[in-house]
C-alpha positions in Angstrom: 9.5 26.8 -8.4 7.4 27.0 -11.5 6.3 23.4 -11.1 5.5 23.8 -7.4 3.4 26.9 -8.1 1.6 25.1 -10.9 0.9 22.1 -8.7 -0.5 24.2 -5.9 -2.8 25.9 -8.5 -3.9 22.4 -9.6 -4.6 21.4 -6.0 -6.8 24.4 -5.2 -8.5 24.3 -8.6 -9.5 20.7 -8.9 -10.0 19.6 -5.3 -11.9 20.7 -2.2 -9.5 21.7 0.5 -10.4 21.1 4.2 -8.1 21.8 7.2 -8.5 19.2 9.9 -7.6 19.6 13.6 -3.9 19.2 14.6 -2.5 16.0 16.1 0.8 15.5 17.9 2.9 12.9 16.1 6.5 12.0 15.3 6.5 14.0 12.0 5.0 17.0 13.8 2.6 17.3 10.9 -1.0 18.1 10.3 -3.1 16.3 7.7 -5.0 18.4 5.2 -7.6 16.4 3.5 -9.2 16.5 0.1 -12.8 15.5 -0.3 -14.2 13.7 2.7 -10.9 12.9 4.6 -10.5 13.5 8.3 -7.8 13.3 10.9 -4.1 12.6 10.7 -4.4 8.9 11.7 -0.8 7.7 12.3 -1.8 5.4 15.2 -2.7 5.7 18.8 0.9 5.5 20.0 1.2 9.3 19.7 -1.0 9.6 22.8 2.1 8.5 24.8 5.3 9.5 23.0 7.5 8.0 25.7 6.7 4.5 24.6 8.9 3.3 21.7 7.0 2.2 18.5 8.5 -0.4 16.2 7.5 -0.3 12.5 5.4 2.2 10.7 2.0 2.7 9.1 3.8 4.0 6.0 5.2 2.0 3.0 8.5 3.9 2.8 10.7 4.7 5.8 11.6 8.1 4.4 9.6 11.1 3.0 12.3 12.3 0.6 11.0 10.4 -2.4 9.5 11.8 -5.6 6.3 10.3 -6.9 4.6 10.5 -10.3 0.9 10.4 -9.9 -1.7 9.8 -12.7 -5.1 11.3 -12.0 -8.3 10.4 -13.9 -9.0 13.8 -15.3 -6.0 16.1 -14.4 -3.2 14.0 -16.0 0.2 13.4 -14.7 2.1 15.3 -12.0 5.4 14.9 -10.1 5.2 15.4 -6.3 8.1 15.6 -3.9 8.1 14.0 -0.4 5.4 11.4 -1.0 4.4 8.2 0.8 1.7 5.6 1.0 -0.3 5.4 4.2 -1.0 1.7 4.5 -3.2 2.0 7.5 -5.6 4.3 5.8 -4.8 3.1 2.2 -4.1 6.7 1.1 -1.5 8.5 -1.0 0.0 11.4 1.0 2.4 14.2 0.3 4.4 16.2 2.9 4.5 19.9 2.3 5.9 22.9 4.3 7.5 20.3 6.6 4.5 20.6 8.9 1.4 19.4 6.9 0.3 16.4 4.9 -2.0 16.4 1.9 -4.2 13.3 1.6 -5.4 12.4 -1.9 -8.8 10.9 -2.6 -8.0 7.3 -3.9 -11.0 7.2 -6.3 -9.4 10.0 -8.3 -6.1 8.2 -8.7 -5.2 5.9 -11.6 -1.6 5.1 -10.8 1.3 6.1 -8.6 5.0 5.4 -9.2 7.5 5.9 -6.3 11.0 4.7 -7.0 10.5 1.3 -8.8 7.1 0.6 -7.1 3.8 1.0 -8.9 0.5 1.4 -7.1 -2.9 1.3 -8.9 -6.4 2.0 -7.9 -8.7 -1.0 -8.3 -12.0 -2.0 -6.9 -11.7 -4.3 -3.9 -14.6 -5.3 -1.7 -16.7 -2.7 -3.5 -14.5 0.3 -3.0 -11.5 2.0 -4.7 -8.3 0.7 -3.2 -4.6 1.2 -3.7 -2.7 -2.0 -4.5 0.9 -2.5 -5.3 1.7 -4.2 -8.7 3.6 -7.3 -7.7 3.9 -9.4 -10.9 3.0 -8.5 -14.4 3.9 -11.0 -17.1 1.3 -13.4 -18.5 -0.4 -13.2 -15.1 -1.1 -9.9 -13.2 -0.8 -10.1 -9.4 -1.4 -7.3 -7.0 -0.4 -7.0 -3.3 -2.7 -5.4 -0.7 -1.3 -4.5 2.7 -3.1 -4.5 6.1 -1.7 -2.9 9.2 -2.4 -4.1 12.7 -1.4 -1.9 15.6 -0.3 -3.7 18.8 -0.2 -1.5 21.9 2.4 -1.9 24.6 1.3 -3.3 27.9 2.7 -2.9 31.4 1.4 -6.4 32.3 4.5 -8.7 32.7 2.4 -11.7 31.6 1.9 -10.0 28.2 5.6 -9.1 27.7 4.9 -6.3 25.3 7.1 -3.3 26.1 6.7 -1.4 22.9 4.0 -0.3 20.5 4.3 -2.1 17.2 2.9 -1.9 13.7 2.5 -5.4 12.2 2.3 -5.5 8.4 0.6 -8.3 6.5 0.1 -8.9 2.8 -2.6 -10.4 0.7 -2.2 -11.2 -3.0 -4.8 -10.9 -5.7 -4.8 -12.1 -9.3 -6.5 -9.8 -11.8 -8.5 -11.3 -14.6 -10.9 -9.3 -16.8 -11.0 -6.4 -14.4 -11.8 -8.6 -11.4 -9.6 -9.5 -8.4 -9.5 -12.9 -6.8 -7.5 -13.6 -3.7 -4.4 -15.8 -4.3 -4.4 -19.0 -2.3 -1.0 -19.4 -0.7 -1.2 -23.1 0.2 0.4 -25.6 -2.2 -2.8 -27.4 -3.1 -4.9 -24.2 -3.2 -2.4 -22.4 -5.4 -2.1 -25.4 -7.8 -5.8 -25.7 -8.1 -6.3 -22.0 -8.7 -3.7 -21.7 -11.4 -4.0 -25.1 -13.2 -4.8 -24.9 -16.9 -5.2 -27.4 -19.7 -1.6 -27.0 -20.6 -0.3 -27.1 -17.0 -2.3 -29.4 -14.7 -2.5 -29.3 -10.9 -0.1 -32.2 -10.3 2.6 -30.5 -12.4 2.4 -27.3 -10.3 2.5 -29.2 -7.0 5.5 -31.2 -8.3 7.3 -28.0 -9.2 6.7 -26.6 -5.8 8.0 -29.7 -4.1 11.0 -30.3 -6.3 12.2 -26.6 -6.0 11.3 -26.2 -2.4 9.1 -23.2 -3.1 7.8 -21.3 -0.1 4.7 -19.3 -1.1 5.4 -16.9 1.8 8.7 -15.9 0.2 8.2 -13.1 -2.4 11.1 -14.1 -4.6 10.1 -17.7 -4.6 6.4 -16.8 -5.3 7.5 -14.8 -8.3 9.6 -17.8 -9.5 6.4 -19.9 -9.3 4.3 -17.3 -11.1 6.9 -17.2 -13.9 6.6 -21.0 -14.2 2.8 -21.2 -14.3 2.6 -18.1 -16.5 5.0 -19.6 -19.1 
């Protein structure tokens, strides 16, 4: 209880609280934003709750997870019932079982939930949460995009349910800058070739080991090879 009280004091002391309008949704929650946030955007499927929705706009399936969040000026805090909203690229915390706090990404340094690490970096000119994917001699981050596909009664479309479609992009960080990782064999080999490991050697390794760059485990195997 002492921690919860302290954290609430922190929230009201160091942030600007704004109550947004209520939206009907599967969590039956209302979003409360900090700074210039607005709306509880979980997707247009909530307009018609009778239609089933596959997938989620959130990283984790459950909200019973504890997060450790590092803020630029306020230090480190532990937060219960946290999740990452991939559609809005925001860190959110469920409280009172009915409301969601949305944190301003630009104030966040790092978030740890379970064994996953998310950091704020500048992507396309704005602060963005990215997941740390690989961190050995090479540092790779993963960025998620969410596409919402709405159901259609048209039999020619054959789309009976709403669906969230998750896609990933990878970025290599060098000297504070992010560059998109090319996931074709030739593109990857050219991008990561060095004086010690030329392009042909990387392409040969991919072919001999049957590496699929769309498979996370195999991509990490390849990154270990080029990094070593």
